[in-house]
N, C-alpha and C positions, 0 to 999 in steps of 0.2 A: 225399710227402704235403704237406710244407711248401711245396713249389712250387705244388701244385695249389690250395691255399687262396687265395693271391694271385690266381691266374688266375681262379678263380670269383668273387672279389670284383670284379676288373676287369670281367668279363663282366656281372655284376649291375649295375655302375655304368653301363655303356653301354646295357644293356637298360632301366634305369630312365630314362635320359636320353631315349631314343627313344620310350618309352611316354609320358612326360610331354609331349614336344613334339607327338606325334600327338593326344593327349587334348585339349590346348589348341586345336589346329587345328580339331578337330571341334566344340568348344564355341563358338568365336568366330563361326561363321556363323549359327547360330540366335539367338545372343545379339544380334548386330548387326541381324539381321532384325527382332527384336522391338523394338529401339530405333528402327529406321527406319520401321516400319509406320505409326505415327500421323502422321509428318511427310511421308512419301513416298507413302503409300497403297498399295493392293494391285494397281495396274495392272501388266499383264505387262511393259510396257516398262521398268518400274522393276527388276523382278527379272531380266529378261534382261540389262540393263545391269550389275546387280550380279554376275551369273554371269560376265560377261566380265571384270569387275574381279578376281574371285577366281581365275579361270583364268589371267589375265595375271600376277597376283602369284605364283601357284603355279609357273608356268613360269619366271618370273624367279628365284624362289628356287632351283629346281633348276638353272637355268643358272649361277647364282652359285656353287652348291656344286660344279658341274662345273669352273668356271673356277678355283676355289681349289686344285684338285688339281694345278695346275702349279707351285705354290710348295712350299717346304720345310714340313714339318709344323708347326713352331713358328710360322712366319709365318701359316699357315692359321689356327691357333688365335688368334693375336693379332688378325688381321683380323676373325674372326667374333665375338670377344668385344667388339671395338669396335662392330661392327654391332649386337649385342644391347644394348650400353650406349646407343648413339644412339637405337635404337628405344624404349628405356625412357622417353625423354622424352615419349612419347605416352601414358604411363600416367597415371591409370587409363583403361582402354579405354572408349571412348564416341564419340559423334558430335559433331562441331563444333556449337556453338550458333549456327546461322545460319537465318534464316527464308527458306524457298523460296517463290517466287511460285506461285499455283495453277496457272498454265499453264507451269511450268518444263519444259523439254525433258529427259526422263530421260536420253537418250543423252549429254547434256552435263553435267547436274547430278549424276547418280548417280556416275559415275567420279570427278568432282572431289570430291564429298563423302566418298565411301568411301575414295578414295585418300589424301586428306589426313587423314582421321580414324583409319583403322586400317592404311593401306598399309604403313608401315614395320614395324609389329608382325607383320602377316600374312606379309610378305616374310621377316623374320628367322626366324620359327617354321617356315615352310614348307620351309626349307633343311635342317631337322634330319634328316629320314629318310635321304637319301643321304649327307649329310656325316658323320653319326655312324657310319654303316656303314663309310665310308672310313677314318675314324679308328680304328675297331675293327680293321680290317685292318692298319693301321700299328702299333697297340699290341700286337696278338696275331697275329703272322705265322703263317700256316699254318692259322688257324681260318677257318671259313666265315662271312663277314660277311652273306651273303644271308639267313641265318636270322633276323637282326635285323629284316628287313622284315616277317616274321611278327609280331614284337613290336610293330612300328610300327602294323600294322593292328589288333592287339589293343587298343592305345591308342585308335585311331580308333573301334573298336567300342564301347569303354567310354564314350567321349565321346558317341557317338550315342545310346546307351541312357540315359546318366546325365542328359542335358539334359531330355528330356520327362518322365522318370519320377522324377527326384530334384531336379535343380537348379531347374527352372522352378516346380514346385509349392511348393518350400520357401523360395525367396528372391525378393526384389524385383530389378529390373534393376540397381539401385545395388549391392545385395549381390553379385549375379552379377559385376558389373564388378570389385569389390574382390577377389572370390575368384579371378577370372581373373588379375588383376594379381599376386596372391600366387603363383599358379602360375607366372607368367612369371618372377618372382624366383627361385623354386625351380629352374626350368629353367636360368636363367643360372648358378646355383651348380653345377648338375650339369655343365654344359658346361665350366666352369672346371676342375672335378675331372677330367673326361675329358681336357682339354688337358694336365694334368700327367702323363698316361700316355703322351703322344706322345714319340717319339724326338727328340733335339735337332736332328739333321740327317738328311738323306736317307740311309737305310741300304739298300743294294742287296738285303739279305735281307728287309727288312721293307717297304720302300717303293720297289720298283724303278721306274725310269722305264718308261713304257708300252712293252713289248716285244712284246706279243701283236699279232696282225695287226689292222689297222684294219678294223672291220666295214664291209662293203660296203652299198650302198644297198638291195640285195635283202634282206639280213638285217635292216637297220634297218626296212624296210617291213614285214617279218614281225613284228618287235616291236610296231610301231605298230598293226598290224591286230589282234594278239592282245590288246592293251590296249583298243583302240577298241570292239570288239564287246561285251565284258561291260560296259564303261562305258555304252555306249548302251543295252544291254539292261536294265540296272537302272532307268534312267529310263523306258524303254518299258514295262517290266513294271509299274512304279508307275502310269503313266498308264492302262494297259490294265485293271488290276484295280480301280482306283478310279473308272473311268468306265464300263466295259462290264460289270463283274461286280458289285461292291458298293462303295458309297460309305461309307467308315468312317473316323473320325478316327484319326490316327496310324498308319494302315495303311502309309504310305510308309516307316516305320521298318523294317519287315520286309524288303523287297527290299534296301535299303541295308545292313542288318545282315548278310544272307546274302552279299552281294557282298564285304563286308569279311572275313567269316569264310572265304570261299574263298581269300583271300590268306594267311590264317593257316595253312590246310592246305597250300596249294600251295608255300609257301616254308619249311615246317617242316623241321627237321633229320631227323626220322623220316619216311620217304617212304611208309610202308605205306598210310595213308589216301588220300593224293594219288594214288598209282598205282592203287589199287583203284577209286576213284571215276572216274578217267579211263578205265579199261577199260570200265566200264558206262555211261559218259556217252553214247556214240553210240546205244545201245539206248533210253535215256531220251529223247534228243532226237527220235529217229524215232517212237517210240510216242506221246509226249505233245506233241511240237511241232505235229502236225496236230490232235490232239484238242482242244487248248486253243483252236484257232480257232473250233470249233463250240461246245464247252462244253455244259453242261447248265444252262439258266437256272433250273430248279427247285432246283438244288443249288449256289448261288453260292459257298458256303464250300469245297466240294470243288474248284471251279474255282480258287479262290485258292491252295489247297494245291498243286494241279498246277502252276500258273504259278510259284509260288515254288520248288518242287522243280526245275523246268526251269531256272530262272535259276541256282540253286545248282550244279547239275551242270555246266551249260555254263561257268560262271565258274571252277569248280575245274579243269575239263579245260583250258581255254584258259590260265589262269594257271599251271597245271602245265607246259604246253607252253612258256610264257614262261620259267619257271624252268629248264627243260631247255636252252633256247636262250640262257641267260645267258652273258655274256662272262667273261673272266678278271677278277680283282679290279682290275687296273689300268685297266679300262674300265668300272668299276662306275657311276660318276656319269653317264657318257654314256648307259649303259643306262637308268638311271632317268629321265634327261631325255627320252629318246625314248618311254619308257613314259608319262610325263606328257603328251607331245604326243598320243599315241594316246588317252589318257583324255579329254583336252580335245576332240578331234575327235569321239569318240563322244558326249560330252555335248552338244556343239553340234548334232550331227545330230539326236539324239532330243529335245533340249530346246528348240532354237531353230528349226531348219530344218523339222523334220517337221510342226509345226502350221501352217506356211505352205504347205508343198508338198502335203500330203495332207489329204483330207476325213475320214479315219478313221485309226486307229492302225496304218497300214501299216508304220510303222517296226518294229513288233513282229515280223511274219512275215519282213520283210526281214533283220532281225538274226538271227532263228532260222536263216534260210537261209545267212547269212554264217557263222554258227557251224558249220553243217554243212560248209562249205568248209574250215574251219580245224581242227576238232576232231580230236585224235589217234584213230586207230582201226586195228584189225587184223582180218584174216579170222577167222571163227569156226571153220572147218574147212579143212584143207589142200586137200581136193578142190575146194572152192569157189574158193579162191585160184588153183588151177591152171586152172580154167575161165576166170576173168577174165584171167589172164595169156596163155592160149593163144588165146582167142576174145573179145577185148574188144569189138569192134564188134558181133558177133552178140549178145552178152549185153546191150549197150545197146539195140539195136534191139528185142530181145524184151521187155526191161523197159519201153521206151516204149510198145510195143503193148499190153501188159497194163494199164499205167496209163491209157492212152487208152480202153480198153474199160471199165474200172471207172468212169472219169469219165463216159462216155456213159451207162452204166447208172444211175449216181448221179443224173444230170440228167434223163434221159428214160425210164429203165427202170421196171419194175414196183415199186411201193412195197413190195410184200411181200418183195422181195429187198434193195433198197438205199434205201428211203425214210428219212425223218428218224428214224423210230422204230427203224430197224434199223442204227444206226451201228456196232453191234458187228460186223456182217458186214464192213463196210469195214475196221474195226480189225483183224480177223483176216487179211484180205488183205494189208494193209500190213505186219503182223507177219511173215507168211510171206515176203513179198518182202524185208523187212529182213534176214531170216536169210541171204538170198542176196547182199545188197549191202553189208553192213557190211564195210569193208576196201577196197572199190572206190570211191574218192573220187567219181568222176563219177557212177557209178550211185547212190551214196548220196544225193548232192545232188539228182539227178533224182527219186528216190523221195520225198525229203523235200519237194521243191517240189510234187509231185503230192499228197502228204498234206495240205499246207497248203491247196491248192485244194479237195480233196475234202471236207474237214471244215468248211469255212465260208468259204474264200477266194472261192468263186464267188458266194456271197450278198453279201459285202462289195463285190465288183467290180460286180455288177449294180446295187446301190443307188447306187454312185458314178456310174454312167452316167445316172441319172435327174437331170435338171437341178434343182438346189436341194433335192434330197431330203435331202441331208446336208451340213452345213457344219462347219467346225472353227475354233477359235481357241485361244489359249493357256489358256483356261479349260475346254476340253473339246470333246467331239463332240456336235453337235446334229443330231437326226434328226427329220424330219417324216414322220408316218405317217397314213394315212387309215383310219378305222374306219367302222362302220355309222352314218352320219349325223353324223360328227364328224371333225375333224382334230386331231392331237395333236403336240406338240413335246416330244421327250425330250432331256434333257441326260444322256447316258450312261444310267444305270439309273434316273434320277429324272425324273418327269413335270414338265415346265416350263410346260405350259399346254395347254388343250383348248378348241377352238371348235366349237360346233354348226354344222352345214351345212344349207343349205336357204333358208328365207325370211329376209328382212332382220331380222325380229323374233328369229328363232332365233340369227342371227349376232351380235346385240347382247346376248345373254344371258350374263351372267358365270357362269363355271363353276369347277370344281375348288375350290381353297382360298378363292376370292373370290366364292362364290355369294351370292345376296341375303340369306340368313339366317345367313351366317357372321359372325364378329365384324367384319371389315372391311366387309362388305356392309351391315350395320346402321349402322355409323358413317358410311359414305358417303351412305346414304339420309337420315341425320339431319343432314348438314352444312348444308343450306339452313335448317333450323329453328334450328340452333345458331349459325350465322355469317352468315345472310342470303343473298340471291341472288348476292352477289359473293364467295363464299368462295374463299380461296386455298389450293390443295391441292397437296401434293408427294408423290411416290411414289418410293421408293428400290427399284429393281429393276423393269425394264420387262417382262420376260417376253414373252408374246405381245401385251401391251397390254390385257389383260382389264379391268383397273380403269378404263380410259378410258371404258367404257360406263356408268359412274356419273356422268359429267360432265353438268352442267346448264348451260343458256344463262346467260351472265353470270359463271360461275365462271372462275377463272384457275388452270390446271394446269401443272405442270412435272414431268418425270420425270428421274431420275438413274440412269444405267446405265453400268457400268464396261466392258462388252464391246460394241464396235462391231458385231460379228457379230449379236448379239441385236437391235440397232437395225435392221439390214438385214432380218432375218427378220420382225420385227414391222411394219416400215414400208414396205420397198422391194420385196420379192419378190412381194407379192400373195398369199402363201400364207395369211396371216391378215388379216382385214379389220376387227378391232376398232378400230384407229386410224383407218382410212379412213372407217368408218361413224360413229364417235363423237368423234374428235379429229383432223380432217383435217390440221390444221397444228400438230402437237404441239411443245411446247418440251421439248427433250431435252438435258440436260447430260451429256456423255460424260466419264467419269473416275471416280475414287474418290469415293464419296458424301460421306464425312466432309470431305474437302478441298474439294469443291464447295460443300457446305453452309456451311463456315466462311467462304467468300467471299461468301455471300449477305448481304443487308442484315438487320439485326435486325428482329424483328416483321414478317417478310415472308410467313409462312405461318400458316394457321389449323389445318390438319390435315396431318399427315405420316405416311404409311404406310411402315413399314420392313420390307421383304420380302427379306432377304438371308441367311437362316439355314436354308433348308429342305434342304440337302444336307450332305455331310460337312465341307466347308471352312467352319468358323465364323470369320468375320472378327472377331477379338477386338477390334480397334481401334474397331469400331462399337458395342461393348458396355461400354466403360469409363466411369468417372465423368466424364472429360473429354469423351467423345463425347456423353453425355447433357447436359452443359453446353452443347455446340454446338446440340443439338436445342432446348434451352430458350431459347437466344438467338434462334434463327431463328423460333421459334413465338411467337404472340401470348400474352399472359398467360393467356388462357382457351383456349389452343390444345390440341389433342388429338393425342397420339402413339399410333399403332397399331403394334405389334411382332408379326410373325408368328414363332411359335416352334415350329411343327410340325417335328419332327426325329426321325428314327428312332433316332438314336444318342446325342444329347446333350440333357440336361434343362436348358433355358435359363431356365425360369421363375424359379428362385432367383436367378440372376444379375441378371435385369432387375428383380426385386422388391428386391434389395439396392441396386441403383443408384437405384431410385425412392425408397426410404426415405432414402438419404443426400442425394438431390437435392430432397427435399420434394415429390415427385409423389404424387398419389393413384393407385391402380392397381387394375384389375379384370381378371378372366380370363374368357374365353368359350371353352369347348370345344364345337365344333359337330359333331354327328353327323347326317348327312343322312337324311331319310326315304327310303323306297323310291321315291317320286315324284321326289325331288330327285336320287337316284342315276341315274335315267333321264335326267336333264338334265345328267349328268356332274359333279354336285357331289360333293366328297370331304370327308372329315373334316378338321378344322383346329383349331388352337388359336391364338387371338389375345389379346394383352394390350393394354388401353387405359390410357393414362396421361395425366394432366393435372395442372397445378399448381393448378387450381381444382376442388375436389371436386364442386362443383355441376354441372360439365359431365358428369362420369361419372354422377351421379345422374339427370340428364336423359336420358342415353343408355340407362341401365339401365331407365328407366321406359318406354321404347319397346318393350320386349320382349327376349327372349333369356335364356339361362341364364347370367347374369353372376354370378361369385362373387369374393370378395376373393382377391387374390394376396399372400401373405405370405412374406417371406424368413426362413429359419431364424435363430434367435437367434445372434448372434456372427458371422454370415457377412458379410464385408466385400465391398463392390463391387469389381469389377475396376478397375484404374487403368492408365494408360499405363506405370506402373512395375511392375505386377504383374498377371499373369493366368496361369491354367493350366486347360485344358479337362479334364484327367485326372480330377479329382474329380466331374465332372458327366456322365461317360459312363454311359449306361444299361446295366443288366445285360441280357444277352441269351443 
């Protein structure tokens, strides 16, 4: 008993150390992102470059931990403590105070800025997970160090949840930086305490030189694949559910949280949960992998649950397979290094390459199919196993014929049997075939591929074959659809613009949120009276170019659009003619609106329409006190700012009203509900806020008609700043 107490204390020490390191690592990325957003903007090139920096530093930390394993334990400890001490020179954590030019190339500036600002700290902390496990094996010979990886992911999970729910709502960025710095100091103390537990010299019983066989490239490739598929799938699931199913703030936390939880289960000392979930994972993958492709649009939240369940089961099964394929303790750090390589490859594929290679979220079914190739499985009944062993070719041919027949009936057969409303029939067929194929890898993958096509893959492929019908960027998937007398642009599940078709007059008619009697429509029509025939008008958010049709001869317009694909759709493809008919040669500034506006001359606009908040991703840096200072600088003293706040999930009115109160703006609100006649012209309900530093401008606007009401911030509500913002308190109940 007296010996067990020190052993438990030592284990608790190593667990606390690895928890703290992983917690800090998952805090630093959103913290630095919040710091960088006002200075770097939200362009995808910025965050792609940042992702490369994080992945490079993580791989560097794992490689460093692997290299340290060649030295004696006390030497390892001395070197790592020196590395931690040297990295502490970069505390408190933050970005260098350097002004970047508006046209700075992200591929060059972002790695330089992040590398010099947080590189040493991120590198030192990222080495903790493999290094502390290695030290635990040295200090506690005979104990399973891999269980500490579950603790590592528990720390990561805690950091993931804590930042949006606790840290960001409660603290300014300055306070978060100090908190992280204190955490780093605690981590350093824990590492020193762990170092005191290490043997003084290499002990053959505790720290043998690598004697197990060097893993071959086939085994290493298996590790990489098992790590890459869940890593890519967590990003693909986030993209899929937030673009094709439902756009909701903070929804990305759920896939990443389940991904981390799968490590906790897969690497736990007690194997019951991991083994049970792994046994039923093939059934889940087969039944829901295809269904999620088609989904049920009328039940988006059910689709989200299915997608998350699928991700969780696949991740547990593949991470459990990785745990089963782990090497001996003397090869531990190399194992984690290759795991990190796989995770990076999966992230690069889903986060960087897929938006360039595909016009839809095809990475999602491709990764589902890859999971089917890797997931552990066994035959349900011995008789089925014997059939596959004795007659593999005949079974495959029979399976292919059945899938082909079902697909043909699905596409051209009677709707009463296999139409869209009878998906249950196809589901039962797939379930019956799955009973016969689980355990037979080739047959299982063939059936899974057939299910992906049957339940929705054929629709996705047919739309991709239509020229310019669908485009994709790092901001999501854009689909052009034709309706009865109109053409629509959808951004995932959000309508991004509608244009009436037919006569030239119809095609010049503003629709949706920008209809003539909406808040922005009334302001645009009042611009000549407010600012004369040469009014200077700016629009943040191009969309289909709808607002351009309010332009009058003599006015000077310019648009600010962050996504070049939107510019192509609105101006170049010919699918929408707003710009061609109303602004044939538009001035379009491509890039982050706040950075582009900051580069404009003072007093260079009379009216600015801000339309960037209609979906789930609320760009916080456009709503801060400093951002409104930029708008005030670029607008004339009597200038008018229009802010579109129609949002299904976030109540933005209090935020804008608080910023207006602190900035000395007068503010009014107009909630527009279209009449039946307006709805026939594709007008939709909208809420716009009008702000001006001259209250007389708003009174003039209100006098021209419309249901304008005062917008008032709740007492005590402070405006967002570049140092503090949190969307959590403003999420609507639903």
